[in-house]
C-alpha positions as CSV (number, residue, x, y, z in Angstrom):
1,M,0.0,0.0,0.0
2,K,2.9,2.3,0.8
3,L,4.4,1.7,-2.6
4,Q,1.1,2.5,-4.3
5,Q,0.8,5.8,-2.3
6,H,4.4,6.7,-3.2
7,T,3.7,6.1,-6.9
8,L,0.5,8.1,-6.7
9,I,2.4,11.0,-5.2
10,I,5.0,10.9,-7.9
11,I,2.2,10.9,-10.6
12,I,0.4,13.8,-8.9
13,S,3.7,15.7,-8.6
14,L,4.4,15.2,-12.3
15,L,1.0,16.3,-13.4
16,T,1.3,19.4,-11.1
17,F,4.7,20.2,-12.6
18,L,3.3,19.9,-16.2
19,S,0.2,22.0,-15.5
20,C,2.1,24.7,-13.6
21,N,4.6,25.0,-16.4
22,S,2.2,24.7,-19.3
23,Q,2.1,28.4,-20.1
24,T,4.6,29.9,-22.5
25,E,4.8,33.3,-24.1
26,K,3.7,33.3,-27.7
27,P,6.1,34.5,-30.3
28,E,6.1,38.3,-30.6
29,E,4.3,38.0,-33.9
30,E,0.9,36.5,-33.2
31,H,-0.2,33.5,-35.3
32,N,-3.5,31.8,-35.2
33,D,-2.3,28.2,-35.4
34,S,-4.2,25.5,-33.6
35,H,-1.3,23.1,-33.4
36,H,0.8,25.5,-31.5
37,N,-2.0,26.9,-29.4
38,N,-3.2,23.5,-28.3
39,G,0.0,23.1,-26.3
40,G,1.7,20.5,-28.5
41,W,5.0,22.2,-28.3
42,V,4.5,23.1,-24.6
43,V,3.8,19.5,-23.4
44,S,6.7,18.1,-25.4
45,E,9.0,20.8,-23.9
46,N,8.0,20.2,-20.3
47,E,8.3,16.5,-20.6
48,M,12.0,17.0,-21.6
49,L,12.6,19.6,-19.0
50,Y,11.3,17.2,-16.3
51,K,13.3,14.3,-17.6
52,N,16.5,16.4,-17.9
53,R,16.4,17.5,-14.3
54,K,18.0,14.2,-13.5
55,H,20.6,14.2,-16.3
56,E,24.1,13.3,-15.0
57,S,25.5,16.4,-16.7
58,E,24.4,19.7,-15.1
59,R,25.0,21.4,-18.4
60,M,22.1,19.3,-19.8
61,H,19.6,20.6,-17.1
62,F,17.6,22.6,-19.6
63,K,15.5,25.6,-18.5
64,L,13.7,25.7,-21.8
65,V,13.8,23.9,-25.1
66,N,11.5,25.9,-27.4
67,S,12.4,29.4,-28.6
68,K,10.3,32.2,-27.0
69,Y,10.7,34.4,-30.0
70,Q,9.8,32.1,-32.9
71,N,8.1,28.9,-33.6
72,E,9.6,26.3,-36.0
73,E,6.4,26.1,-37.9
74,Y,6.5,29.7,-39.0
75,V,10.2,29.5,-40.1
76,F,8.9,27.8,-43.2
77,D,6.0,30.2,-44.0
78,D,7.7,31.8,-47.0
79,V,8.5,28.5,-48.7
80,L,5.3,26.5,-47.9
81,E,3.9,26.9,-51.4
82,D,7.2,25.8,-52.8
83,I,7.4,22.8,-50.5
84,K,3.9,21.7,-51.7
85,Q,5.2,21.4,-55.2
86,L,7.1,18.2,-54.2
87,S,4.6,15.4,-53.7
88,D,5.0,12.9,-51.0
89,A,5.5,10.2,-53.6
90,R,8.3,12.1,-55.3
91,Y,9.9,12.9,-51.9
92,K,10.0,9.2,-51.1
93,A,11.4,8.4,-54.6
94,L,14.2,11.0,-54.2
95,A,15.2,9.9,-50.7
96,P,17.5,7.0,-51.6
97,M,19.2,9.1,-54.3
98,I,19.9,12.0,-51.9
99,L,20.2,10.8,-48.3
100,E,23.8,10.2,-47.3
101,Q,25.1,10.8,-50.9
102,D,28.2,12.8,-51.5
103,I,28.3,15.9,-53.8
104,A,29.9,14.0,-56.7
105,T,27.0,11.5,-56.7
106,L,24.4,14.2,-56.4
107,Q,26.0,16.0,-59.4
108,D,26.0,12.8,-61.4
109,Y,22.3,12.3,-60.7
110,V,21.5,15.8,-61.9
111,A,23.6,15.3,-65.0
112,A,21.7,12.0,-65.7
113,S,18.4,13.9,-65.2
114,K,17.4,11.8,-62.2
115,F,16.4,15.0,-60.5
116,T,17.0,18.7,-60.8
117,Y,18.7,21.2,-58.6
118,E,15.2,22.6,-57.8
119,E,14.0,19.1,-56.7
120,L,17.2,18.7,-54.6
121,T,16.4,21.9,-52.9
122,L,12.8,21.1,-52.4
123,F,13.7,17.7,-50.9
124,Y,15.8,19.3,-48.2
125,L,13.2,22.0,-47.5
126,K,10.4,19.4,-47.2
127,R,12.6,17.2,-45.0
128,M,13.4,20.1,-42.7
129,F,9.7,21.0,-42.5
130,I,8.6,17.4,-41.7
131,Y,11.0,17.0,-38.8
132,E,11.4,20.5,-37.5
133,T,7.7,21.2,-37.2
134,N,6.9,18.0,-35.3
135,P,7.4,18.5,-31.5
136,S,8.5,14.9,-31.1
137,T,11.2,15.1,-33.7
138,S,12.3,18.7,-33.9
139,L,16.0,19.3,-33.4
140,H,15.6,23.1,-33.2
141,S,18.5,23.3,-35.6
142,I,17.1,25.8,-38.1
143,I,16.6,29.5,-37.4
144,S,15.7,30.9,-40.9
145,I,15.1,29.8,-44.5
146,N,16.1,31.7,-47.6
147,Q,12.7,32.4,-49.2
148,N,14.4,32.8,-52.6
149,V,16.3,29.6,-52.7
150,V,13.9,27.6,-54.8
151,A,13.9,30.3,-57.5
152,Q,17.6,30.4,-57.3
153,A,17.8,26.6,-57.7
154,R,15.6,26.9,-60.8
155,E,18.1,29.3,-62.3
156,K,20.8,26.8,-61.7
157,D,18.8,24.3,-63.8
158,K,18.5,26.8,-66.6
159,N,22.2,27.6,-66.6
160,K,23.9,24.2,-66.1
161,N,26.4,25.2,-68.8
162,L,27.8,27.8,-66.4
163,K,28.8,25.2,-63.8
164,N,32.5,25.7,-62.9
165,N,32.6,24.2,-59.5
166,A,31.3,21.1,-57.7
167,I,29.4,23.3,-55.3
168,F,27.2,24.5,-58.2
169,G,23.5,24.0,-57.3
170,M,24.3,22.5,-53.9
171,P,22.1,23.7,-51.0
172,I,24.3,24.9,-48.0
173,L,23.3,26.0,-44.5
174,L,25.1,28.8,-42.7
175,K,25.6,29.2,-39.0
176,D,23.5,32.2,-37.9
177,N,26.5,34.4,-37.0
178,I,27.4,34.7,-40.7
179,D,26.0,37.7,-42.7
180,T,23.7,37.3,-45.6
181,K,21.6,39.9,-47.4
182,E,18.7,37.5,-47.7
183,M,18.3,36.5,-44.1
184,K,18.8,38.1,-40.7
185,T,21.9,37.5,-38.7
186,T,21.1,37.0,-35.1
187,A,24.0,35.1,-33.5
188,G,21.0,33.6,-31.6
189,A,20.7,36.7,-29.5
190,F,17.6,38.7,-28.7
191,V,19.3,42.1,-29.4
192,L,20.1,41.0,-33.0
193,K,16.7,39.4,-33.7
194,D,16.0,42.1,-36.3
195,N,19.5,42.4,-37.7
196,Q,19.3,42.5,-41.5
197,P,22.7,42.9,-43.0
198,T,23.0,44.8,-46.3
199,E,26.1,42.8,-47.4
200,N,27.1,39.1,-47.5
201,A,30.0,37.9,-45.6
202,T,33.0,37.4,-47.9
203,I,32.8,33.6,-47.6
204,V,29.1,33.7,-48.6
205,D,29.9,35.8,-51.7
206,N,32.5,33.2,-52.6
207,I,30.1,30.3,-52.2
208,I,27.5,32.1,-54.4
209,A,30.1,33.0,-57.0
210,N,31.0,29.4,-57.3
211,G,27.3,28.5,-57.8
212,G,26.4,27.3,-54.3
213,L,22.9,27.9,-52.9
214,I,22.3,29.3,-49.4
215,I,19.2,27.4,-48.2
216,G,19.0,28.8,-44.7
217,K,20.6,29.6,-41.3
218,A,21.4,27.1,-38.6
219,N,20.9,27.5,-34.8
220,L,24.0,27.9,-32.6
221,S,25.1,28.4,-29.1
222,E,24.2,32.1,-28.5
223,W,27.1,34.5,-29.2
224,A,29.1,31.4,-30.3
225,Y,29.0,30.1,-26.7
226,Y,30.9,33.1,-25.2
227,F,27.9,34.4,-23.3
228,C,26.6,32.3,-20.4
229,E,28.6,30.2,-17.9
230,G,27.9,26.5,-17.8
231,C,24.8,26.7,-20.0
232,P,23.7,24.0,-22.4
233,L,25.6,23.7,-25.7
234,G,23.4,24.6,-28.7
235,Y,21.1,27.0,-26.8
236,S,20.1,30.4,-28.1
237,A,17.3,32.8,-27.3
238,I,16.2,33.0,-30.9
239,G,16.6,29.3,-31.9
240,G,15.9,27.6,-28.7
241,Q,17.7,24.4,-27.6
242,T,19.3,22.4,-30.4
243,L,19.0,18.7,-29.8
244,N,21.2,15.8,-30.8
245,P,19.5,13.4,-33.2
246,Y,21.4,10.4,-31.8
247,G,19.6,11.1,-28.5
248,R,17.3,14.1,-28.1
249,G,18.1,15.6,-24.7
250,I,20.4,12.6,-23.9
251,F,23.6,13.6,-25.7
252,E,25.1,17.0,-26.0
253,T,25.0,18.6,-29.5
254,G,28.5,20.1,-29.3
255,G,28.9,23.8,-29.8
256,S,28.9,26.4,-30.8
257,S,28.1,25.4,-34.4
258,A,25.5,23.0,-33.0
259,G,22.8,23.6,-35.6
260,S,25.4,23.2,-38.4
261,G,26.5,19.8,-37.1
262,V,23.0,18.6,-36.3
263,A,21.4,19.7,-39.6
264,T,24.2,18.2,-41.6
265,T,23.9,14.8,-39.9
266,A,20.1,14.9,-40.3
267,N,20.5,15.4,-44.0
268,Y,18.8,18.8,-44.0
269,A,21.3,20.1,-46.6
270,V,24.4,19.0,-48.5
271,A,26.7,20.6,-46.0
272,A,26.9,23.6,-43.6
273,V,29.2,26.3,-42.6
274,G,30.3,26.7,-39.0
275,S,32.7,28.9,-37.2
276,E,35.2,28.2,-34.5
277,T,37.3,30.1,-31.9
278,S,38.3,27.0,-30.0
279,G,36.5,23.7,-30.7
280,S,33.2,25.1,-32.1
281,I,33.4,23.3,-35.4
282,I,35.2,20.2,-34.1
283,S,32.9,19.6,-31.1
284,P,29.5,19.5,-32.9
285,S,31.1,17.5,-35.8
286,S,32.3,15.0,-33.3
287,Q,29.0,14.8,-31.5
288,N,27.0,14.3,-34.7
289,S,29.2,11.8,-36.7
290,V,30.1,14.3,-39.4
291,V,33.3,15.8,-40.8
292,G,34.4,19.2,-39.7
293,L,37.4,21.3,-40.8
294,K,38.7,24.1,-38.6
295,P,41.2,25.9,-40.9
296,T,44.1,28.0,-39.9
297,T,42.8,31.4,-38.8
298,G,43.2,33.7,-41.8
299,A,42.9,31.0,-44.4
300,L,39.3,32.1,-44.9
301,S,38.0,35.7,-44.7
302,G,36.3,36.5,-41.4
303,E,34.7,39.6,-42.8
304,G,30.9,39.6,-42.0
305,I,31.0,37.1,-39.2
306,V,29.9,38.1,-35.7
307,P,33.2,38.0,-33.8
308,I,34.7,36.7,-30.6
309,S,38.4,37.0,-31.3
310,H,40.0,38.1,-34.6
311,T,43.1,36.2,-33.5
312,L,41.4,32.9,-33.3
313,D,38.0,33.1,-35.1
314,T,37.6,31.2,-38.4
315,A,34.8,29.8,-40.5
316,G,34.9,26.2,-41.7
317,P,32.9,23.5,-43.5
318,I,30.9,20.7,-41.9
319,A,29.9,17.8,-44.2
320,K,29.1,14.1,-44.2
321,N,32.4,13.2,-45.7
322,V,35.9,14.7,-46.2
323,A,35.5,15.1,-50.0
324,D,32.4,17.3,-49.5
325,A,34.1,19.3,-46.8
326,A,37.0,19.9,-49.1
327,I,34.7,21.1,-51.9
328,L,32.9,23.5,-49.6
329,Y,36.2,24.8,-48.1
330,W,37.7,25.6,-51.5
331,A,34.5,27.3,-52.6
332,M,34.6,29.4,-49.4
333,K,38.2,30.3,-50.1
334,N,37.6,31.0,-53.8
335,N,41.3,30.7,-54.5
336,P,42.1,27.0,-54.9
337,N,45.6,27.6,-56.2
338,M,47.0,29.1,-52.9
339,D,47.8,25.7,-51.4
340,A,48.7,24.1,-54.7
341,Q,52.0,22.6,-53.4
342,K,50.3,21.0,-50.4
343,T,47.1,20.0,-52.2
344,T,48.9,18.1,-54.9
345,K,51.0,16.1,-52.4
346,T,49.7,12.6,-52.2
347,T,50.5,10.2,-49.4
348,A,49.8,6.5,-49.5
349,P,48.4,5.0,-46.3
350,K,51.6,3.1,-45.6
351,D,53.5,6.4,-45.6
352,I,51.4,8.3,-43.2
353,R,53.2,8.8,-39.8
354,L,50.5,9.5,-37.3
355,G,51.1,10.5,-33.7
356,V,48.6,9.1,-31.1
357,F,48.3,10.1,-27.5
358,K,49.4,7.4,-25.0
359,T,47.0,8.8,-22.5
360,L,44.0,8.3,-24.8
361,L,44.6,4.7,-25.7
362,D,42.4,3.5,-22.8
363,D,39.5,4.9,-24.8
364,P,38.0,1.8,-26.6
365,T,36.7,3.7,-29.6
366,Y,40.0,5.5,-30.1
367,S,42.2,2.4,-29.6
368,K,40.0,0.4,-32.0
369,A,40.3,3.0,-34.6
370,I,44.1,3.1,-34.2
371,E,44.3,-0.6,-34.7
372,K,42.3,-0.3,-37.9
373,L,44.8,2.2,-39.2
374,K,47.8,0.0,-38.2
375,V,46.3,-2.9,-40.2
376,K,46.1,-0.7,-43.3
377,G,49.7,0.3,-43.0
378,V,49.5,3.7,-41.2
379,Q,52.6,4.1,-39.1
380,V,51.4,4.9,-35.6
381,I,53.7,6.5,-33.1
382,E,52.7,6.9,-29.5
383,I,53.4,10.3,-28.1
384,D,53.2,11.9,-24.7
385,P,53.6,15.7,-25.2
386,E,55.1,17.8,-22.5
387,Q,52.4,19.3,-20.2
388,I,52.1,22.9,-21.3
389,S,49.6,25.4,-19.9
390,L,47.7,28.1,-21.8
391,P,47.7,31.0,-19.3
392,G,45.4,33.9,-20.1
393,F,43.4,32.0,-22.7
394,L,40.1,33.5,-21.5
395,T,41.7,36.9,-21.2
396,L,42.5,36.8,-24.9
397,L,38.8,36.1,-25.7
398,N,37.7,38.7,-23.2
399,I,39.7,41.6,-24.6
400,E,39.2,40.8,-28.2
401,M,35.5,40.3,-28.0
402,R,35.1,43.5,-26.0
403,D,36.9,45.3,-28.8
404,D,35.7,43.3,-31.9
405,L,32.0,43.1,-31.2
406,P,31.4,46.9,-31.1
407,K,33.2,47.1,-34.5
408,Y,30.8,44.6,-36.0
409,L,27.8,46.4,-34.5
410,K,29.0,49.7,-35.9
411,S,30.1,48.5,-39.4
412,R,27.9,45.5,-40.2
413,A,24.7,45.5,-38.1
414,S,21.5,47.1,-39.2
415,Q,20.9,50.7,-38.4
416,N,17.8,49.6,-36.3
417,I,20.1,47.8,-33.9
418,S,20.5,50.4,-31.1
419,E,23.0,48.4,-29.0
420,K,26.6,49.5,-29.8
421,N,28.7,47.7,-27.2
422,M,28.6,44.9,-24.7
423,Q,27.2,47.0,-21.9
424,D,24.3,47.9,-24.1
425,V,23.6,44.3,-24.9
426,M,23.7,43.3,-21.2
427,T,21.3,46.2,-20.3
428,T,18.8,45.1,-22.9
429,N,18.9,41.5,-21.8
430,R,18.2,42.5,-18.2
431,I,14.8,44.0,-19.2
432,D,13.5,40.4,-19.5
433,S,16.2,38.2,-18.1
434,V,14.0,35.1,-17.9
435,Q,13.5,34.9,-21.7
436,R,16.5,36.8,-23.1
437,M,19.2,35.2,-20.8
438,P,17.7,32.3,-18.8
439,Y,21.2,31.0,-18.0
440,G,22.6,34.5,-17.2
441,Q,25.3,36.3,-19.0
442,G,28.2,35.5,-16.8
443,L,30.9,35.5,-19.5
444,F,29.8,38.9,-20.7
445,E,30.1,40.1,-17.2
446,G,33.6,38.7,-17.0
447,I,34.6,40.5,-20.2
448,I,33.5,43.8,-18.7
449,A,35.3,43.1,-15.4
450,D,38.6,42.2,-17.1
451,K,41.2,44.8,-16.3
452,T,44.1,43.4,-18.2
453,T,46.5,46.1,-19.5
454,Q,47.7,46.4,-23.1
455,D,51.2,45.4,-22.1
456,E,49.9,42.3,-20.2
457,F,47.6,41.4,-23.2
458,I,50.5,41.5,-25.7
459,K,52.5,39.1,-23.4
460,I,49.5,36.8,-23.1
461,K,49.1,36.5,-26.8
462,E,52.9,35.8,-27.3
463,T,52.9,33.2,-24.6
464,L,49.8,31.4,-26.0
465,L,51.1,31.3,-29.5
466,K,54.4,29.9,-28.3
467,N,52.9,27.3,-26.0
468,G,50.3,26.2,-28.5
469,N,53.0,25.6,-31.1
470,D,55.4,24.0,-28.7
471,Y,52.8,21.5,-27.6
472,F,52.6,20.0,-31.1
473,E,55.9,21.0,-32.6
474,G,58.0,18.9,-30.2
475,P,56.5,15.5,-31.0
476,M,55.9,16.3,-34.7
477,K,59.6,17.2,-35.3
478,K,61.0,14.5,-33.0
479,H,59.0,11.7,-34.8
480,N,58.7,13.3,-38.2
481,L,54.9,13.1,-38.0
482,D,52.4,14.0,-40.8
483,A,49.6,14.6,-38.3
484,I,48.6,14.1,-34.7
485,A,45.4,12.3,-33.9
486,T,43.3,13.1,-30.8
487,I,39.6,12.6,-29.8
488,N,36.8,15.1,-30.5
489,N,37.9,18.6,-29.4
490,Y,40.2,17.4,-26.6
491,H,43.1,19.5,-27.9
492,S,41.3,22.3,-29.7
493,G,42.5,25.0,-27.4
494,Y,46.2,24.2,-28.2
495,A,45.4,24.0,-31.9
496,A,43.6,27.3,-31.7
497,V,46.3,29.4,-30.1
498,G,49.0,27.4,-32.0
499,M,47.3,28.4,-35.3
500,R,46.9,24.8,-36.5
501,P,44.1,23.3,-38.6
502,C,42.0,20.5,-37.3
503,L,39.9,17.9,-39.1
504,A,37.3,15.8,-37.2
505,I,36.5,12.4,-38.8
506,P,33.8,10.0,-37.4
507,M,35.2,7.0,-35.6
508,G,31.8,5.4,-35.0
509,V,29.4,5.4,-32.1
510,Q,30.0,4.2,-28.6
511,E,28.0,1.5,-26.8
512,N,25.5,4.0,-25.6
513,G,24.9,5.3,-29.2
514,E,26.9,8.6,-28.8
515,P,29.2,9.4,-31.8
516,K,32.9,10.0,-31.3
517,A,35.5,11.4,-33.7
518,M,39.2,11.2,-34.4
519,T,40.6,14.7,-34.9
520,L,43.7,15.2,-37.0
521,I,45.9,18.2,-36.4
522,T,48.7,19.3,-38.7
523,D,51.0,22.4,-39.2
524,S,49.6,25.8,-39.9
525,N,48.4,26.5,-43.5
526,T,48.4,22.9,-44.6
527,E,44.6,22.5,-45.1
528,G,45.0,20.8,-48.5
529,Y,47.5,18.3,-47.1
530,L,45.3,17.7,-44.0
531,L,42.2,17.0,-46.2
532,Q,44.2,14.4,-48.2
533,I,45.4,12.6,-45.1
534,G,41.8,12.8,-43.9
535,K,40.4,11.1,-47.0
536,T,42.8,8.2,-46.4
537,I,41.9,7.9,-42.7
538,E,38.2,8.2,-43.4
539,K,38.4,5.4,-46.0
540,I,39.9,3.1,-43.4
541,L,37.7,4.0,-40.5
542,K,34.3,4.1,-42.3
543,G,33.0,5.6,-39.1
544,R,30.1,7.7,-40.2
545,V,26.8,6.4,-38.8
546,A,23.6,8.2,-39.7
547,P,21.1,8.9,-36.9
548,R,18.6,6.0,-36.9
549,E,15.5,8.2,-36.4
550,Y,16.4,10.7,-39.1
């Protein structure tokens, strides 16, 4: 009887919790939509909030899941009529030709008239609509859609003879801290919810010049995860909480390019563009079984990207395979001859000298992947780098974001954005802290409080660059290594300050179903060489696993 009473109390408590929390503020723009108004989104959210209160990771204790400023259903309003053009039967027929296919295969299908660029675009739009407007499957990975993308795809079909790049006609998603003229750039923040740039970021112009299609914007960790302390990865006020398709609310999405990684693995686009200061491309790529390239800072233009640190920030591609990541990278760079000597260098598997961390060999996924490489002739050298600290790393981010963000707000943001510096942003957020900053803005507060002098800052930057380089340079020179292999974003901080490119390649999924990646790190400005090594490693590992439910 006591057990029955205890169970009844739990049930009553749960129902009370759900009823007490069943009210949510409607998006600012009122919509008369019965599905939203009947609480479908609300109940789904509260079930997850209740469940995640007991998650072993405090960072997964969500305070909210759904955006308070937009509803996924309305993100697609401007393309609903376009989506209707693709019948359910045609969608199903296209699925095996599009899902998990690489760019080369998609281009072959278009050339063989199996489908058009327009149909390819409509397929992705319909797929996003199906999953993202359903409360039980939404990943909250999309912030906005390019309302002109279908017409633009139709133009690609009419002008196939102008194709001069493999990216031609391929729908690409952008992280929503990258400027486009056709969509707002919010960085996930309330203060930028109406930020409509008048110019594209340079990398976006390059993608378009090479024939690529910008299909939409992906959610992200707000302000590229340099905003709140200890908050969930993939959360933003505008986009809500991005969820991992391998376990919604169970596994972290990685950040800050959470939406770019999640949307790519869910086959919402051919590929996506992310950005990284330290780990923000590598982390979500690792968590979502996709390939992510973090280039050397400066290899790609940073013009038109909401900044943290001009010293470390870089955009980069996220794709389902290395070949597609390379295609997108070179399209973003728009100067494929710059790394010609590195790009043309070929390395057979038996010639690759790969450094692996002794301290990581206890990880079963990593050690199993290393054994696969050994069998195929990769020379594996165990390394144990000297323990080197990165003093002042956060200070570097503090000082540069404090200086760089106002420059963006002044030169790139819409005139209707009244906030001109970090103090302004923080003041606006405090007006409604529950919705605009539910996890606080602790890192912003730390930026304002940082009193580092200019002389101290210069020394910090010099020390970080030296230490980051020394960490890798020692073992690479000693053992004549082509690359060093780590796990996920374990060593992203060292690679960031050491100005070294990283390439995350799926190793498979762990016993619990969570993906894990091998991340390759090479010398500065060797992206072409790194991608070639990556193709060899990828072919051996065959680690990409698509999410079962998507």
